[in-house]
C-alpha positions as CSV (number, residue, x, y, z in Angstrom):
1,M,-13.2,180.0,161.7
2,T,-13.8,177.3,159.7
3,T,-17.1,176.2,157.8
4,A,-17.6,173.1,160.2
5,Q,-17.1,175.6,163.2
6,T,-19.7,178.2,161.4
7,A,-22.3,175.5,160.7
8,T,-22.7,174.0,164.4
9,G,-21.4,176.6,166.7
10,P,-18.9,176.4,169.5
11,A,-18.4,173.2,171.0
12,S,-20.3,172.6,174.4
13,T,-18.4,171.8,177.4
14,P,-19.4,169.4,180.5
15,M,-20.2,172.6,182.7
16,G,-22.2,174.3,180.1
17,R,-24.2,171.4,179.6
18,L,-24.6,170.5,183.3
19,K,-26.1,174.2,183.9
20,A,-28.4,173.9,180.9
21,L,-29.5,170.2,182.5
22,G,-29.9,171.9,186.0
23,R,-31.6,174.9,184.5
24,A,-34.5,172.9,182.6
25,E,-34.9,170.6,185.8
26,Y,-35.1,173.7,188.0
27,T,-37.9,174.8,185.9
28,L,-39.9,171.8,186.0
29,L,-39.4,171.3,189.8
30,I,-40.5,175.1,190.3
31,R,-43.8,174.1,188.9
32,N,-44.5,171.2,190.4
33,R,-46.2,172.4,193.6
34,T,-46.6,169.2,195.2
35,A,-43.2,168.3,194.9
36,L,-41.6,171.6,196.4
37,F,-44.5,171.0,199.2
38,A,-43.3,167.6,200.1
39,G,-39.7,168.1,199.8
40,L,-39.4,172.1,201.3
41,L,-42.0,172.2,203.8
42,V,-42.6,168.9,205.2
43,P,-39.4,167.9,206.6
44,V,-39.7,171.3,208.5
45,A,-43.4,170.5,209.8
46,M,-42.1,167.2,211.0
47,I,-39.5,168.9,213.8
48,G,-42.4,169.1,215.9
49,S,-43.6,165.6,215.0
50,I,-40.3,164.3,216.2
51,K,-40.1,165.9,218.9
52,V,-43.5,165.0,220.0
53,S,-42.3,161.3,219.1
54,L,-39.7,161.4,221.6
55,A,-41.6,162.9,224.6
56,Q,-42.0,159.1,225.8
57,V,-38.5,158.1,225.1
58,D,-35.6,158.1,227.8
59,L,-32.6,160.5,226.2
60,G,-30.9,160.5,229.4
61,G,-27.9,157.6,228.1
62,T,-27.6,159.7,224.9
63,G,-26.3,163.1,226.1
64,L,-28.8,164.9,223.8
65,S,-31.9,167.2,224.2
66,S,-35.2,166.1,222.5
67,M,-34.8,169.6,220.1
68,E,-31.2,168.5,219.2
69,V,-32.6,164.8,218.3
70,A,-35.6,166.5,216.5
71,M,-33.0,168.9,214.4
72,V,-31.0,166.1,213.3
73,G,-33.8,164.0,212.2
74,S,-35.0,167.1,210.3
75,I,-31.9,166.7,208.2
76,G,-32.7,163.1,207.4
77,M,-36.0,164.1,206.4
78,V,-34.3,166.7,204.0
79,L,-32.4,164.1,202.3
80,V,-34.9,161.3,202.2
81,M,-38.0,163.6,200.9
82,A,-36.5,166.5,199.2
83,V,-33.7,164.3,197.3
84,Y,-34.5,160.9,197.2
85,A,-38.5,160.6,196.9
86,N,-38.2,163.9,194.6
87,L,-35.6,162.3,192.3
88,T,-37.4,158.9,192.0
89,S,-40.5,160.4,190.8
90,A,-38.3,162.8,188.8
91,Y,-36.3,159.9,187.1
92,T,-39.3,158.4,186.3
93,A,-41.2,161.0,184.9
94,R,-38.3,161.9,182.4
95,R,-38.2,158.4,181.3
96,E,-41.5,157.9,180.8
97,D,-41.7,161.0,178.7
98,L,-38.8,160.0,176.6
99,V,-36.8,162.8,178.0
100,L,-34.1,160.8,179.0
101,K,-33.6,158.8,176.0
102,R,-33.7,162.1,173.8
103,L,-31.0,163.8,176.0
104,R,-28.8,160.5,175.1
105,T,-28.9,161.1,171.4
106,V,-26.9,164.5,171.9
107,E,-23.5,165.5,173.4
108,A,-24.3,164.8,177.3
109,T,-22.7,161.9,178.6
110,D,-25.2,159.5,180.9
111,L,-23.4,161.0,184.0
112,E,-24.0,164.3,182.7
113,I,-27.8,163.5,182.2
114,L,-28.3,162.0,185.7
115,T,-26.4,164.8,187.6
116,G,-28.0,167.7,185.6
117,T,-31.8,165.9,186.5
118,A,-30.5,165.9,190.2
119,L,-28.9,169.2,190.6
120,P,-31.8,171.4,191.5
121,A,-33.1,169.3,194.2
122,V,-29.7,168.6,195.6
123,A,-28.7,172.1,195.6
124,L,-32.4,173.0,197.2
125,A,-31.8,170.4,199.9
126,F,-28.3,171.4,200.4
127,V,-29.6,175.0,201.3
128,Q,-32.2,174.1,203.1
129,S,-30.2,171.8,205.5
130,L,-28.0,174.8,205.9
131,L,-30.7,177.0,207.1
132,M,-32.2,174.7,209.3
133,I,-28.9,174.2,211.1
134,A,-28.4,177.8,211.2
135,G,-32.0,178.4,212.7
136,G,-31.8,175.5,215.1
137,V,-28.7,177.2,216.7
138,V,-30.4,181.0,216.6
139,L,-33.7,180.1,217.4
140,L,-34.4,176.9,219.0
141,D,-30.9,177.0,221.3
142,V,-29.7,173.8,219.5
143,R,-25.6,173.9,220.2
144,A,-23.6,175.1,217.5
145,P,-21.6,172.4,215.2
146,G,-18.9,171.3,217.2
147,Q,-16.9,169.6,213.9
148,P,-18.4,171.5,210.7
149,L,-16.1,169.8,208.2
150,L,-17.5,166.5,209.6
151,L,-20.8,167.8,209.3
152,L,-20.4,169.0,205.8
153,A,-18.9,165.8,204.6
154,G,-22.0,163.5,206.1
155,L,-24.6,166.0,204.3
156,L,-22.6,165.9,201.1
157,A,-22.6,162.0,201.4
158,G,-26.2,162.1,202.1
159,L,-27.1,164.2,199.2
160,V,-25.0,162.0,196.9
161,L,-26.2,158.7,198.5
162,L,-29.8,159.6,198.2
163,A,-30.0,160.8,194.8
164,T,-28.3,157.9,193.5
165,L,-31.0,156.1,195.3
166,G,-33.4,157.6,193.8
167,A,-32.1,156.7,190.5
168,V,-31.5,153.2,191.5
169,T,-35.6,153.4,192.6
170,S,-37.0,154.6,189.6
171,S,-35.5,151.7,187.8
172,F,-38.2,149.5,189.6
173,T,-40.9,152.2,189.2
174,R,-43.5,151.8,186.0
175,T,-45.2,155.1,186.6
176,V,-44.8,158.6,188.5
177,E,-47.6,157.7,190.6
178,S,-46.2,154.4,191.8
179,A,-43.1,156.3,193.1
180,Q,-44.7,156.9,196.2
181,L,-45.1,153.1,196.8
182,T,-41.8,152.3,195.6
183,S,-39.9,154.7,197.7
184,M,-41.9,153.8,200.9
185,P,-39.7,150.8,202.1
186,L,-36.5,152.9,202.2
187,F,-38.4,156.0,203.6
188,L,-39.7,153.6,206.3
189,L,-36.6,151.9,207.0
190,S,-34.8,155.2,207.4
191,V,-37.5,156.8,209.8
192,V,-37.3,153.5,211.9
193,G,-33.9,152.4,211.8
194,S,-31.2,155.1,210.9
195,G,-31.8,157.5,213.7
196,L,-34.3,160.0,212.1
197,F,-36.9,159.9,214.7
198,V,-35.0,157.9,217.6
199,P,-31.5,157.7,218.3
200,L,-30.0,154.4,217.7
201,D,-28.5,154.5,221.5
202,V,-31.9,153.6,222.9
203,F,-32.2,150.4,221.0
204,P,-30.9,146.9,222.1
205,D,-27.4,146.1,221.1
206,R,-28.4,143.7,218.5
207,I,-31.4,145.8,217.0
208,A,-29.0,149.0,216.7
209,A,-26.0,146.9,215.2
210,F,-28.7,145.8,212.6
211,C,-29.5,149.4,212.1
212,E,-26.0,150.3,211.8
213,L,-25.9,148.7,208.4
214,L,-29.1,150.4,206.9
215,P,-28.2,152.7,204.1
216,V,-28.8,156.2,205.3
217,T,-27.7,155.3,209.0
218,G,-23.7,156.0,208.5
219,V,-24.7,159.1,207.1
220,M,-26.8,160.4,210.0
221,T,-24.2,159.2,212.4
222,L,-21.9,161.6,210.4
223,I,-24.4,164.5,210.5
224,R,-25.0,164.0,214.5
225,A,-21.3,163.5,215.1
226,G,-20.3,166.6,213.3
227,W,-23.1,168.7,214.6
228,L,-23.5,167.4,218.3
229,G,-20.4,165.3,218.9
230,G,-20.9,162.4,221.7
231,I,-19.5,159.8,219.3
232,E,-16.3,158.0,219.2
233,G,-13.5,158.3,216.7
234,Y,-13.9,154.5,215.5
235,E,-17.9,155.0,215.6
236,V,-17.4,157.8,213.0
237,L,-14.9,155.8,211.1
238,R,-17.5,152.9,210.5
239,A,-20.5,155.0,209.5
240,G,-18.0,156.7,207.0
241,L,-17.1,153.5,205.4
242,T,-20.7,152.3,205.6
243,A,-21.9,155.5,203.9
244,L,-19.1,154.9,201.3
245,V,-20.2,151.3,200.8
246,W,-23.7,152.3,199.9
247,I,-22.5,154.8,197.4
248,A,-20.8,152.3,195.7
249,L,-23.2,149.9,195.8
250,A,-25.7,152.5,194.6
251,L,-23.4,153.3,191.6
252,F,-23.1,149.9,190.7
253,A,-27.0,149.5,190.9
254,V,-27.4,152.5,188.4
255,R,-24.8,151.6,186.0
256,K,-26.6,147.9,185.8
257,W,-30.3,148.5,186.0
258,F,-30.9,152.1,185.2
259,R,-33.7,152.2,182.7
260,W,-33.5,155.2,179.9
261,G,-36.5,153.8,177.9
262,P,-40.0,153.7,178.9
263,R,-41.6,150.6,181.1
264,R,-43.9,149.5,178.7
């Protein structure tokens, strides 16, 4: 072993750095009881609210039961709240505390820093989504996923998209307290227009066509198609392309506008 190696220790690896960053962020997430409650319990509690909201909606033309729609919507709520809203606050907090700026002075790359910060929230949301799917099938008489790989693809696309959008939104968020306001527009758009509460099938054609272009709609369509079916192949392809376009746009926005230093 050379003198330089003895002085500095073994070189770190990208995987090792990601694990260290993720472990530190996981500790902070566990200590933040408000974020844990909002990200893990609220989406589950929303299942009942979604089901009640569907009481006055005619689902006859969709081929879906109200519980099936509620369960798919609950997965969307996990993505929006546990990933997007959580990471908007997390990125803002780490930036304002100079954590992100200090991390850039060590070996970790920008991508590793952003990914490591997102890992705990993304992992928890992924596990929570799988548990909700299993619970829906076993306990709530929801049909088993017809195309599990498509469902998994939609879920993974949603995790990547919402994590990236969280980083984008944090760029325009001054404080952790204001993160609730800056994340609200996408939250409302997704709840109303991306099929979280009401399937797009029940909307007039022009409104449905507009809603299909919203950021989270493509992801939700893939999840619904993989779990419950009832969607034509060309619609699945269009949803996949929509999700990929939004992911590309979000990544571009992060590269262009993400702030590493405090907004003062």
